[in-house]
Backbone as CSV, one residue per row, in Angstrom:
resi,resn,N_x,N_y,N_z,CA_x,CA_y,CA_z,C_x,C_y,C_z
1,MET,0.595,-1.421,-0.225,-0.020,0.072,-0.038,0.825,1.436,-0.118
2,ILE,0.635,2.192,-0.979,1.469,3.392,-1.052,0.889,4.324,0.063
3,GLU,1.586,4.811,0.785,1.166,5.718,2.129,0.949,7.077,1.580
4,THR,-0.046,7.865,1.460,-0.232,9.158,1.167,-0.323,10.296,2.330
5,SER,0.120,11.422,2.177,0.161,12.294,3.232,-1.251,12.662,3.332
6,LEU,-1.637,12.626,4.656,-3.051,12.817,5.002,-3.331,14.246,4.491
7,SER,-2.533,15.228,4.864,-2.825,16.543,4.678,-3.154,16.938,3.133
8,ASP,-2.665,16.112,2.047,-2.771,16.324,0.882,-4.042,15.659,0.373
9,ILE,-4.763,14.750,1.020,-5.948,14.134,0.606,-7.034,15.036,0.142
10,VAL,-7.598,14.891,-1.183,-8.739,15.833,-1.369,-9.999,14.849,-1.184
11,ILE,-11.071,15.222,-0.648,-12.253,14.528,-0.502,-13.412,15.230,-0.785
12,GLY,-14.165,14.648,-1.728,-15.358,15.278,-2.312,-16.568,14.408,-1.604
13,ILE,-17.477,15.252,-1.296,-18.924,14.722,-0.671,-20.118,15.188,-1.513
14,LYS,-20.839,14.149,-1.903,-22.108,14.218,-2.692,-23.046,14.416,-1.763
15,GLY,-23.904,15.680,-1.626,-24.786,16.069,-0.734,-24.119,17.094,0.240
16,ALA,-25.057,17.891,1.044,-24.562,18.651,2.047,-25.635,18.698,3.090
17,GLY,-26.401,17.809,3.165,-27.460,17.653,4.348,-27.129,17.245,5.551
18,GLU,-27.752,16.769,6.536,-27.358,16.470,7.854,-26.360,15.493,8.067
19,MET,-26.280,14.381,7.215,-25.319,13.194,7.277,-24.105,13.666,6.392
20,ALA,-24.180,14.135,5.464,-22.995,14.800,4.699,-22.223,15.861,5.450
21,SER,-23.056,16.627,6.103,-22.495,17.588,6.810,-21.582,17.232,8.259
22,ALA,-22.233,16.171,8.890,-21.384,15.399,10.124,-20.315,14.807,9.463
23,ILE,-20.225,14.315,8.405,-18.917,13.629,7.868,-17.999,14.651,7.475
24,ALA,-18.276,15.694,6.873,-17.543,16.678,6.512,-16.825,17.340,7.741
25,TRP,-17.763,17.597,8.815,-17.397,18.242,10.288,-16.372,17.315,10.941
26,ARG,-16.537,15.989,10.930,-15.763,15.073,11.509,-14.254,14.945,10.912
27,LEU,-14.457,14.925,9.530,-13.076,15.012,8.919,-12.217,16.123,8.982
28,PHE,-13.048,17.307,9.001,-12.437,18.635,9.102,-11.768,18.783,10.684
29,MET,-12.576,18.282,11.469,-12.047,18.275,12.960,-10.831,17.346,13.184
30,ALA,-10.648,16.236,12.338,-9.502,15.498,12.283,-8.400,16.002,11.382
31,ASN,-8.465,17.314,10.980,-7.503,17.872,10.318,-7.271,17.645,8.707
32,PHE,-8.455,17.031,8.380,-8.462,16.960,6.716,-8.942,18.145,6.187
33,ARG,-8.366,19.143,5.294,-8.594,20.314,5.140,-9.313,20.464,3.740
34,ASN,-8.911,19.669,2.794,-9.280,19.728,1.335,-10.492,18.953,1.162
35,ILE,-11.534,19.639,1.707,-12.947,18.749,1.568,-13.888,19.768,0.749
36,PHE,-14.615,19.198,-0.101,-15.651,19.942,-0.710,-16.964,19.095,-1.006
37,LEU,-17.948,19.903,-0.730,-19.329,19.441,-0.862,-20.155,19.822,-2.124
38,MET,-20.968,18.922,-2.659,-21.589,19.102,-4.123,-23.078,19.009,-3.598
39,GLU,-23.985,20.067,-3.937,-25.324,20.099,-3.563,-26.258,20.505,-4.957
40,THR,-27.489,20.091,-4.659,-28.456,20.747,-5.764,-28.700,22.247,-5.611
41,PRO,-29.339,22.886,-6.476,-29.513,24.164,-6.417,-30.454,24.788,-5.417
42,ASP,-31.442,23.821,-4.878,-32.379,24.264,-3.975,-32.727,23.073,-3.215
43,PRO,-31.640,22.853,-2.019,-31.615,21.845,-1.191,-32.765,21.977,-0.204
44,LEU,-33.316,20.827,0.230,-34.398,20.802,0.976,-34.021,20.004,2.351
45,ALA,-33.479,20.736,3.323,-33.078,20.151,4.493,-34.015,20.057,5.676
46,VAL,-34.087,19.266,6.543,-34.944,19.237,7.607,-34.321,19.832,8.828
47,ARG,-33.088,19.154,9.132,-32.269,19.694,10.348,-31.227,20.686,9.905
48,ARG,-31.896,21.919,9.394,-31.196,22.974,8.944,-30.099,23.590,9.597
49,GLN,-30.119,23.512,11.001,-29.184,24.243,11.948,-27.756,23.414,11.643
50,VAL,-27.885,22.078,11.424,-26.598,21.327,11.134,-26.426,20.771,9.818
51,SER,-26.979,21.604,8.828,-26.719,21.246,7.373,-25.828,22.097,6.643
52,PHE,-24.757,22.040,6.094,-24.029,22.847,5.419,-24.725,23.174,4.076
53,CYS,-25.730,22.628,3.662,-26.534,22.891,2.526,-27.173,24.241,2.485
54,GLU,-27.437,24.713,3.821,-28.031,26.026,4.045,-27.041,27.145,3.390
55,ALA,-25.826,26.944,3.181,-24.794,27.875,2.653,-25.621,27.983,1.236
56,VAL,-26.055,27.294,0.483,-26.578,27.508,-0.922,-27.654,28.676,-0.772
57,HIS,-28.447,28.671,0.205,-29.378,29.540,0.487,-28.819,30.864,1.018
58,ASP,-28.257,30.777,2.048,-27.513,31.874,2.807,-26.186,32.483,2.640
59,GLY,-25.545,31.686,2.020,-23.989,31.942,1.615,-22.885,31.422,2.555
60,ALA,-23.463,31.172,3.716,-22.582,30.478,4.621,-23.259,29.650,5.705
61,ARG,-22.873,28.793,6.216,-23.479,27.894,7.501,-22.264,27.561,8.460
62,THR,-22.410,27.793,9.717,-21.420,27.113,10.744,-22.213,25.953,11.500
63,VAL,-21.626,24.968,11.617,-22.040,23.825,12.400,-20.941,23.576,13.500
64,GLU,-21.287,23.748,14.794,-20.347,23.333,15.977,-19.001,24.083,15.423
65,ALA,-18.707,25.241,15.067,-17.682,26.121,14.953,-16.925,25.760,13.677
66,VAL,-17.536,24.890,12.910,-16.902,24.790,11.285,-17.741,25.286,10.374
67,THR,-17.100,26.168,9.541,-18.116,26.954,8.533,-17.798,26.563,7.259
68,ALA,-18.928,26.375,6.470,-19.012,25.896,4.963,-19.656,27.267,4.391
69,VAL,-19.035,27.394,3.002,-19.361,28.735,2.437,-19.750,28.383,0.923
70,ARG,-20.661,28.771,0.461,-20.768,28.680,-1.004,-19.840,29.133,-1.893
71,VAL,-19.197,28.483,-2.936,-18.392,29.076,-3.772,-18.985,28.834,-5.272
72,GLN,-18.492,29.614,-6.192,-18.951,29.512,-7.622,-18.396,28.297,-8.548
73,ASP,-16.945,28.221,-7.985,-16.215,27.269,-9.034,-15.100,26.814,-8.096
74,THR,-14.444,25.697,-8.860,-13.213,24.950,-8.283,-12.157,25.891,-7.711
75,ASP,-11.875,27.298,-8.542,-10.837,28.029,-7.922,-11.071,28.563,-6.673
76,HIS,-12.508,28.945,-6.440,-12.746,29.670,-5.177,-12.832,28.538,-4.168
77,ALA,-13.345,27.276,-4.528,-13.114,26.049,-3.563,-11.870,25.892,-3.182
78,VAL,-10.768,25.693,-4.007,-9.390,25.578,-3.469,-8.941,26.837,-2.692
79,ALA,-9.373,27.984,-2.808,-9.077,29.242,-2.192,-9.619,29.136,-0.784
80,SER,-10.791,28.535,-0.655,-11.670,28.682,0.567,-10.899,27.527,1.653
81,TRP,-10.165,26.830,0.956,-9.339,25.723,1.950,-8.240,26.528,2.712
82,GLN,-7.807,27.591,2.096,-6.692,28.130,2.777,-7.250,29.257,3.893
83,THR,-8.526,29.389,4.022,-9.106,30.092,5.190,-9.873,29.257,5.973
84,TRP,-9.465,28.046,5.790,-10.189,26.819,6.884,-11.708,26.838,6.719
85,ARG,-12.040,26.916,5.593,-13.531,26.889,5.448,-13.930,25.618,4.308
86,ILE,-14.881,25.188,4.624,-15.512,23.990,3.524,-16.238,24.468,2.387
87,PRO,-15.796,24.269,1.018,-16.607,25.018,0.014,-17.801,23.909,-0.579
88,VAL,-19.104,24.795,-0.776,-20.133,24.037,-1.042,-20.400,24.494,-2.249
89,LEU,-20.336,23.720,-3.518,-20.705,24.039,-4.782,-21.965,23.522,-5.120
90,VAL,-22.838,24.340,-6.022,-24.031,23.934,-6.527,-23.613,23.017,-7.922
91,ASP,-23.790,21.651,-7.693,-23.120,20.742,-8.786,-24.047,19.408,-8.589
92,PRO,-25.242,19.289,-9.006,-26.045,18.202,-8.870,-25.432,17.171,-9.607
93,HIS,-24.742,17.346,-10.605,-24.234,16.055,-11.482,-22.600,15.845,-11.223
94,TRP,-22.195,16.579,-10.145,-20.810,16.183,-9.586,-19.717,16.348,-10.591
95,HIS,-19.803,17.503,-11.590,-18.699,17.551,-12.446,-17.208,18.061,-11.761
96,THR,-17.501,18.557,-10.299,-16.414,18.924,-9.671,-15.281,17.791,-9.439
97,ILE,-15.973,16.459,-9.460,-15.015,15.343,-9.333,-14.060,15.327,-10.457
98,ALA,-14.348,15.398,-11.597,-13.424,15.421,-12.710,-12.489,16.675,-12.710
99,ARG,-12.971,17.768,-12.237,-11.967,18.874,-12.226,-10.948,18.918,-11.035
100,LEU,-11.388,18.298,-9.858,-10.466,18.380,-8.598,-9.920,16.956,-8.472
101,LYS,-10.434,15.923,-9.032,-9.902,14.680,-8.855,-9.605,14.272,-7.381
102,PRO,-10.561,14.236,-6.717,-10.544,13.860,-5.268,-10.063,12.507,-5.117
103,ASP,-9.202,12.311,-4.008,-8.762,11.032,-3.638,-9.798,10.092,-2.894
104,VAL,-11.018,10.696,-2.534,-12.086,9.969,-1.746,-13.343,10.741,-2.188
105,VAL,-14.367,9.812,-2.480,-15.568,10.283,-2.900,-16.804,9.617,-2.029
106,ILE,-17.587,10.451,-1.335,-18.291,9.906,-0.416,-19.958,10.208,-0.821
107,ASP,-20.664,9.389,-1.098,-22.149,9.484,-1.602,-22.799,9.545,-0.202
108,ALA,-23.102,11.019,0.210,-23.883,10.873,1.439,-25.380,11.587,1.274
109,ILE,-25.871,11.257,-0.055,-27.136,11.868,-0.037,-28.291,11.170,0.474
110,VAL,-27.919,9.986,0.927,-28.895,9.281,1.589,-30.305,9.215,0.834
111,ALA,-29.988,8.644,-0.515,-31.526,8.737,-1.303,-32.112,7.413,-1.214
112,LYS,-31.435,6.406,-0.363,-31.912,4.907,-0.409,-31.857,4.100,-1.663
113,LYS,-30.892,4.933,-2.565,-30.749,4.389,-3.908,-29.392,4.862,-4.509
114,ASN,-28.737,4.288,-5.365,-27.532,4.890,-5.807,-28.024,5.418,-7.161
115,LEU,-27.655,6.909,-7.078,-27.964,7.894,-8.216,-26.877,7.922,-9.154
116,GLY,-25.881,6.982,-9.185,-24.949,7.153,-10.228,-23.386,6.945,-9.681
117,THR,-23.198,6.687,-8.492,-21.865,6.780,-7.863,-21.356,5.388,-8.525
118,ARG,-19.844,5.632,-8.775,-19.105,4.450,-9.273,-17.705,4.278,-8.605
119,MET,-17.357,3.125,-8.551,-16.102,2.890,-7.939,-14.860,3.609,-8.571
120,ASP,-14.899,3.987,-9.754,-13.810,4.445,-10.457,-13.682,6.056,-10.239
121,GLU,-14.555,6.488,-9.281,-14.523,8.062,-9.246,-13.392,8.482,-8.377
122,ALA,-12.891,7.684,-7.664,-11.725,8.001,-6.910,-11.096,6.653,-6.268
123,ARG,-10.060,6.786,-5.537,-9.260,5.618,-5.036,-10.066,4.842,-3.816
124,LEU,-10.794,5.793,-3.079,-11.790,5.367,-2.260,-13.023,5.812,-2.370
125,VAL,-14.177,5.223,-2.563,-15.502,5.658,-2.797,-16.197,4.857,-1.662
126,ILE,-17.199,5.641,-0.962,-17.931,5.111,0.168,-19.245,5.579,-0.255
127,GLY,-20.239,4.611,0.227,-21.823,4.969,0.012,-22.312,4.855,1.441
128,LEU,-23.328,5.503,1.582,-23.893,5.579,2.958,-25.402,4.664,2.877
129,GLY,-25.398,3.601,3.668,-26.901,3.226,3.625,-27.429,2.366,2.632
130,PRO,-28.686,2.040,2.350,-29.246,1.330,1.138,-28.909,1.733,0.021
131,GLY,-28.881,0.792,-0.930,-28.660,1.296,-2.615,-27.321,1.020,-2.850
132,PHE,-26.387,0.718,-2.016,-25.040,0.265,-2.631,-24.493,-0.927,-2.218
133,TRP,-23.606,-1.664,-3.020,-23.264,-2.802,-2.821,-21.724,-2.625,-2.798
134,ALA,-20.976,-2.812,-1.597,-19.633,-2.729,-1.524,-18.891,-3.837,-2.305
135,GLY,-17.956,-3.459,-3.184,-17.322,-4.287,-4.030,-17.830,-4.226,-5.306
136,GLU,-19.052,-3.498,-5.673,-19.484,-3.431,-6.719,-19.845,-2.015,-7.172
137,HIS,-20.585,-1.148,-6.420,-20.769,0.254,-6.737,-19.723,0.942,-6.058
138,VAL,-19.309,0.650,-4.823,-18.408,1.497,-4.183,-17.519,0.509,-3.309
139,HIS,-16.383,1.090,-2.750,-15.491,0.229,-2.164,-15.924,-0.279,-0.792
140,LEU,-16.491,0.683,0.035,-16.826,0.552,1.217,-18.460,1.141,1.446
141,VAL,-19.463,0.380,2.350,-20.559,1.059,2.675,-20.688,1.169,4.191
142,ILE,-21.400,2.062,4.502,-21.486,2.421,5.964,-23.090,2.254,6.216
143,GLU,-23.063,1.364,7.381,-24.503,1.144,7.749,-25.071,2.366,8.474
144,THR,-26.257,2.682,8.106,-26.847,3.894,8.658,-28.091,3.639,9.385
145,ASN,-28.632,2.351,9.571,-29.743,1.852,10.229,-29.621,1.813,11.607
146,ARG,-30.305,2.689,12.448,-29.979,2.683,13.845,-30.181,1.195,14.462
147,GLY,-29.343,1.076,15.336,-29.243,-0.310,16.239,-27.940,-0.798,16.274
148,HIS,-28.001,-1.885,16.646,-26.544,-2.729,16.938,-25.529,-2.428,15.951
149,HIS,-25.814,-2.377,14.612,-24.643,-2.311,13.575,-24.599,-0.952,12.875
150,LEU,-25.173,0.281,13.618,-25.080,1.506,12.980,-23.589,1.844,13.029
151,GLY,-23.272,2.348,12.022,-21.746,2.887,11.735,-20.958,1.636,11.089
152,ARG,-21.324,0.653,11.008,-20.423,-0.567,10.750,-19.958,-0.450,9.348
153,ILE,-18.589,-0.823,9.207,-17.916,-0.369,7.853,-18.232,-1.890,7.221
154,ILE,-18.837,-1.903,5.911,-19.176,-3.065,5.310,-18.274,-3.180,3.986
155,THR,-17.565,-4.232,3.956,-16.367,-4.312,2.851,-16.836,-5.249,1.585
156,GLN,-17.869,-5.873,1.744,-18.436,-6.675,0.730,-19.979,-6.843,1.001
157,GLY,-20.722,-6.447,0.057,-22.309,-6.448,0.165,-22.891,-5.165,0.360
158,PRO,-24.181,-5.250,0.884,-25.004,-4.082,0.882,-25.144,-3.748,2.486
159,ALA,-25.830,-2.615,2.697,-26.363,-2.294,4.174,-27.557,-2.923,4.231
160,SER,-28.201,-2.679,5.463,-29.562,-3.246,5.790,-30.662,-2.530,4.674
161,PRO,-31.444,-3.437,4.240,-32.610,-2.631,3.439,-33.351,-1.450,4.191
162,ASN,-33.775,-0.606,3.273,-34.904,0.645,3.761,-35.874,0.076,4.456
163,THR,-36.197,0.345,5.775,-37.233,-0.253,6.405,-38.504,0.699,6.295
164,GLY,-38.284,1.953,5.915,-39.374,2.918,5.663,-39.767,3.505,6.963
165,VAL,-39.206,3.012,8.085,-39.634,3.387,9.559,-38.395,4.239,10.030
166,PRO,-38.739,5.553,10.548,-37.760,6.283,11.204,-37.197,5.503,12.430
167,GLY,-35.916,5.982,12.605,-35.100,5.317,14.017,-35.761,5.757,15.149
168,ASN,-35.712,4.836,16.099,-36.336,5.156,17.483,-35.772,5.991,18.192
169,ILE,-36.241,7.100,18.603,-35.496,7.998,19.646,-36.801,8.276,20.701
170,GLY,-36.113,8.033,21.980,-37.137,8.135,23.200,-38.302,7.229,23.039
171,GLY,-38.364,6.100,22.366,-39.429,5.167,22.219,-40.629,5.641,21.072
172,TYR,-40.114,6.693,20.360,-40.881,7.160,19.159,-40.377,7.014,17.758
173,THR,-41.122,6.361,16.820,-40.379,6.363,15.394,-41.369,7.178,14.511
174,ILE,-42.327,6.628,13.908,-43.078,7.473,12.899,-43.906,8.838,13.616
175,GLN,-44.173,8.560,14.878,-44.763,9.705,15.650,-43.940,10.904,15.637
176,ARG,-42.789,10.725,15.621,-41.915,11.987,15.696,-41.531,12.782,14.498
177,VAL,-41.951,12.245,13.331,-41.818,12.845,12.177,-42.934,13.524,11.584
178,LEU,-42.652,14.775,11.023,-43.792,15.602,10.493,-43.818,15.419,8.960
179,ARG,-44.948,15.148,8.535,-44.996,14.707,6.925,-46.222,15.720,6.532
180,ALA,-46.010,15.922,5.050,-46.996,16.790,4.455,-48.272,16.003,4.239
181,PRO,-49.462,16.616,4.838,-50.849,15.987,4.675,-51.212,16.149,3.250
182,ALA,-50.714,16.936,2.510,-51.194,17.106,1.004,-50.095,17.817,0.061
183,THR,-50.314,17.867,-1.421,-49.403,18.539,-2.041,-49.670,19.894,-2.047
184,GLY,-48.839,20.702,-2.123,-49.007,22.236,-2.171,-47.820,22.928,-1.371
185,ARG,-48.088,24.457,-1.072,-47.017,25.143,-0.480,-46.988,24.979,1.088
186,PHE,-46.006,24.744,1.815,-45.927,24.559,3.189,-45.443,25.898,3.704
187,VAL,-46.290,26.355,4.817,-46.254,27.511,5.648,-45.796,27.360,6.900
188,ALA,-44.666,27.482,7.427,-44.681,27.140,8.893,-45.119,28.291,9.942
189,CYS,-45.578,27.867,11.035,-45.949,28.813,12.045,-45.198,28.668,13.209
190,CYS,-44.188,27.585,13.329,-43.194,27.233,14.554,-41.637,27.644,14.020
191,ASP,-40.792,27.637,15.081,-39.486,27.660,14.510,-38.716,26.446,15.039
192,ILE,-37.673,26.250,14.470,-36.854,25.179,14.989,-36.273,25.534,16.490
193,GLY,-36.419,24.596,17.500,-36.092,24.842,18.647,-37.111,25.116,19.750
194,GLN,-38.235,25.127,19.030,-39.659,25.579,19.763,-40.196,24.474,20.340
195,PRO,-40.473,24.321,21.844,-41.372,23.143,22.175,-42.674,23.193,21.675
196,VAL,-43.049,21.878,21.452,-44.485,21.728,20.992,-45.135,20.786,21.817
197,ARG,-46.436,20.697,21.808,-47.502,19.572,22.549,-47.957,18.843,21.508
198,MET,-48.506,17.485,21.955,-49.153,16.766,21.001,-50.413,17.515,20.545
199,GLY,-50.593,17.654,19.229,-51.783,18.233,18.681,-51.599,19.696,18.226
200,ASP,-50.431,20.248,18.551,-49.976,21.660,18.449,-49.906,21.801,16.594
201,ILE,-50.366,22.763,15.953,-50.152,22.896,14.704,-48.786,23.733,14.368
202,VAL,-48.147,23.054,13.778,-46.628,23.293,13.533,-46.680,24.437,12.030
203,GLY,-47.488,23.904,11.225,-47.687,24.497,9.827,-48.651,23.927,9.086
204,SER,-48.780,24.489,7.925,-49.960,23.926,7.152,-49.454,23.741,5.593
205,VAL,-50.204,23.060,4.884,-49.683,22.928,3.509,-51.291,23.075,2.845
206,GLU,-51.224,24.094,2.148,-52.428,24.840,1.594,-53.407,24.965,2.849
207,LYS,-54.586,24.522,2.917,-55.414,24.382,4.057,-55.370,23.244,5.095
208,SER,-54.447,22.382,4.914,-54.505,21.216,5.868,-53.307,21.547,6.758
209,PRO,-53.696,21.388,8.293,-52.801,21.592,9.248,-51.562,20.382,9.224
210,VAL,-50.667,20.954,9.701,-49.375,19.787,10.029,-49.264,19.913,11.512
211,ARG,-49.742,18.750,12.160,-49.812,18.747,13.735,-48.545,17.809,14.212
212,ALA,-48.152,18.180,15.402,-47.319,17.401,16.258,-48.079,16.256,16.744
213,GLU,-47.472,15.086,16.851,-47.979,13.868,17.288,-47.542,13.389,18.844
214,ILE,-46.561,14.227,19.001,-45.831,14.027,20.362,-45.389,15.195,21.004
215,ASP,-45.261,15.215,22.325,-44.460,16.458,23.017,-43.039,16.262,22.805
216,GLY,-42.388,17.448,22.562,-41.031,17.680,22.567,-40.552,18.918,21.925
217,ILE,-39.428,18.901,21.481,-38.603,20.141,20.941,-38.450,19.828,19.357
218,LEU,-39.078,20.841,18.591,-39.012,20.857,17.209,-37.315,20.941,16.611
219,ARG,-36.907,19.814,16.443,-35.449,19.554,16.240,-35.042,19.965,14.680
220,GLY,-35.916,19.931,13.803,-35.785,20.026,12.360,-36.991,20.498,11.709
221,LEU,-36.950,21.485,10.757,-38.122,21.841,10.004,-37.562,22.585,8.568
222,ILE,-38.158,22.043,7.574,-37.781,22.695,6.298,-38.324,24.119,6.127
223,ARG,-37.755,24.869,5.118,-37.949,26.273,5.082,-39.254,26.447,4.789
224,SER,-39.806,27.592,5.335,-41.434,27.976,5.017,-41.375,28.403,3.479
225,GLY,-42.744,28.334,2.815,-42.706,28.805,1.554,-42.345,27.775,0.610
226,ARG,-42.071,26.523,0.815,-41.434,25.537,-0.297,-42.755,24.808,-0.587
227,ASP,-42.714,24.463,-1.933,-43.581,23.570,-2.637,-43.311,22.160,-2.218
228,VAL,-44.399,21.370,-1.820,-44.025,19.988,-1.343,-44.962,19.076,-1.735
229,THR,-44.740,17.663,-1.645,-45.626,16.828,-2.330,-46.279,16.235,-0.897
230,GLU,-47.265,15.367,-1.243,-47.893,14.614,-0.136,-46.993,13.636,0.686
231,GLY,-46.884,13.413,1.748,-45.948,12.357,2.406,-44.565,12.932,2.481
232,LEU,-44.059,14.114,2.184,-42.947,14.517,2.078,-42.470,14.752,3.744
233,LYS,-41.370,14.406,4.136,-40.908,14.673,5.353,-40.590,16.330,5.492
234,LEU,-41.504,16.855,6.467,-41.266,18.284,6.751,-40.558,18.711,7.941
235,GLY,-40.399,17.698,8.874,-39.655,18.204,10.150,-39.606,16.852,11.103
236,ASP,-39.100,17.141,12.225,-39.097,15.861,13.247,-38.874,16.646,14.542
237,ILE,-39.556,15.860,15.518,-39.710,16.398,17.084,-38.671,15.372,17.840
238,ASP,-38.020,16.067,18.709,-36.944,15.459,19.561,-37.920,15.312,20.838
239,PRO,-38.235,14.012,21.490,-39.139,14.078,22.505,-38.319,14.351,23.890
240,GLY,-37.220,14.728,23.665,-36.532,15.304,24.970,-37.103,16.806,25.197
241,ASN,-36.205,17.280,26.213,-36.523,18.723,26.387,-35.289,19.679,26.409
242,ASP,-34.227,19.268,25.590,-32.962,20.111,25.444,-32.988,20.684,23.990
243,PRO,-33.187,22.038,23.996,-33.102,22.672,22.719,-31.616,22.507,22.063
244,ALA,-30.961,22.357,22.798,-29.477,22.405,22.104,-29.103,21.402,21.170
245,CYS,-30.052,20.060,21.391,-30.133,19.202,20.252,-30.334,19.623,18.937
246,CYS,-31.092,20.796,18.550,-31.394,21.410,17.426,-30.232,21.916,16.783
247,HIS,-29.012,22.197,17.448,-28.016,22.965,17.116,-26.857,22.319,17.014
248,THR,-26.967,20.981,17.332,-25.586,19.915,17.375,-25.751,18.714,16.658
249,ILE,-24.868,18.202,16.255,-24.666,16.912,15.432,-25.470,15.888,16.365
250,SER,-26.264,15.078,15.583,-26.937,13.931,16.445,-25.986,12.985,16.663
251,ASP,-26.279,11.858,17.518,-25.509,10.722,17.863,-25.375,9.831,16.605
252,LYS,-26.390,9.654,15.842,-26.306,8.906,14.589,-25.409,9.654,13.575
253,ALA,-25.667,10.856,13.447,-24.744,11.212,12.245,-23.238,11.396,12.715
254,ARG,-23.119,11.638,14.207,-21.624,11.546,14.717,-21.099,10.281,14.598
255,ALA,-21.756,9.170,14.797,-21.293,7.823,14.523,-20.857,7.519,13.129
256,ILE,-21.676,7.839,12.190,-21.438,7.577,10.919,-20.373,8.441,10.295
257,GLY,-20.126,9.694,10.917,-18.976,10.610,10.568,-17.734,9.848,11.172
258,GLY,-17.699,9.226,12.143,-16.549,8.552,12.782,-16.315,7.241,11.995
259,SER,-17.255,6.677,11.577,-17.050,5.545,10.607,-16.362,5.861,9.269
260,VAL,-16.610,6.978,8.726,-16.161,7.410,7.532,-14.720,7.817,7.527
261,LEU,-14.308,8.458,8.895,-13.065,8.794,9.035,-12.049,7.632,9.154
262,GLU,-12.671,6.584,9.884,-11.956,5.299,10.037,-11.703,4.695,8.809
263,ALA,-12.812,4.709,7.809,-12.648,4.123,6.435,-11.466,4.812,5.798
264,VAL,-11.146,6.166,5.968,-10.363,6.961,5.235,-8.951,6.529,5.693
265,LEU,-8.878,6.540,7.026,-7.547,6.194,7.646,-7.024,4.747,7.197
266,ARG,-7.835,3.867,7.220,-7.610,2.371,6.748,-7.168,2.439,5.453
267,THR,-7.531,3.328,4.552,-7.190,3.136,3.162,-5.854,4.009,3.030
268,PHE,-5.637,5.184,3.827,-4.497,5.940,3.297,-3.430,5.911,4.337
269,MET,-3.520,5.263,5.410,-2.398,5.054,6.258,-1.729,3.776,6.300
270,ALA,-0.545,3.564,6.009,0.098,2.364,5.870,-0.224,1.558,7.081
271,PRO,-0.457,0.181,6.965,-0.674,-0.569,8.271,0.615,-0.745,8.942
272,ARG,0.365,-0.822,10.338,1.488,-1.092,11.186,1.372,-2.671,11.925
273,PRO,2.357,-3.181,12.112,2.215,-4.397,13.049,1.507,-4.282,14.211
274,PHE,0.422,-5.241,14.461,-0.256,-4.868,15.656,0.488,-5.803,16.818
275,MET,0.783,-5.322,17.758,1.777,-6.002,18.829,0.910,-6.415,19.902
276,GLY,-0.409,-6.190,19.937,-1.215,-6.450,21.230,-1.193,-5.515,22.403
277,VAL,-1.733,-5.653,23.400,-1.795,-4.883,24.371,-0.881,-5.414,25.515
278,LYS,0.224,-4.648,26.058,0.987,-4.909,26.979,0.273,-4.983,28.193
279,SER,0.762,-5.847,29.106,0.400,-5.892,30.497,0.819,-4.774,31.426
280,HIS,0.469,-4.579,32.419,1.127,-3.478,33.386,2.315,-4.000,33.660
281,ARG,2.511,-5.291,33.844,4.059,-5.686,34.264,5.084,-5.363,33.183
282,GLU,4.557,-5.531,31.989,5.453,-5.413,30.601,5.700,-3.932,30.573
283,LEU,4.591,-3.190,30.682,4.900,-1.751,30.759,5.775,-1.167,31.828
284,ARG,5.715,-1.745,32.936,6.727,-1.186,34.046,8.027,-1.642,33.894
285,SER,8.536,-2.691,33.314,9.722,-3.320,33.259,10.563,-2.642,32.000
């Protein structure tokens, strides 16, 4: 294995939503600086406070002291690395990969299917969750399903299939997710971080109310004024009472980010002989 200087590794991430942002944050905090994110021109994030894709709308987004900025081209992307910021490019077809030739490509769109990611896009290609087969579409797959195997690095085969049921938080699954009751324009009447009670109206789609099904904190909510389709996820409620959860990376996203970091280090650090753990007696001798 050829050892590559970690400081020179270029990492491209497809998507800039919650999971992609947590991965970018984790890699950045581990001193990888040459990271870029590729997004659609009109991203629709639920957990907006912790999603770098909001930079597409606002020009910049800071998540736990790490800032991402929208840039227009690859020259500006490279320039942003010099100021310790993560560039976000509007590039739904991932043309930046051919221009910057990253060493690592991570598909963090979490679309539950492969939208075109290939193993030949980089030396290391990683896919998140269902839709990818390690050894065929990508080199490695990261398990995204909550539970015992969350964050597992899969070297051959797929992740768990999509169940269609949100992960369990505080004993709630589908009840904590807000979905569009109809097709039309969503108008919010609550803000992220606001406490809600079961039955409270969080917003509406046309004349149909969007009601909270549990008590808790409104952890995520899409931007008001967006056109949505019936059944689309509009937001989610954390059954706890800590507003800080709205502005920090979740346990799930943090675990997945850690697994991606491990996958990168596995690939780009030359293996060292494993000598085992010395006993206290050996350490003292």
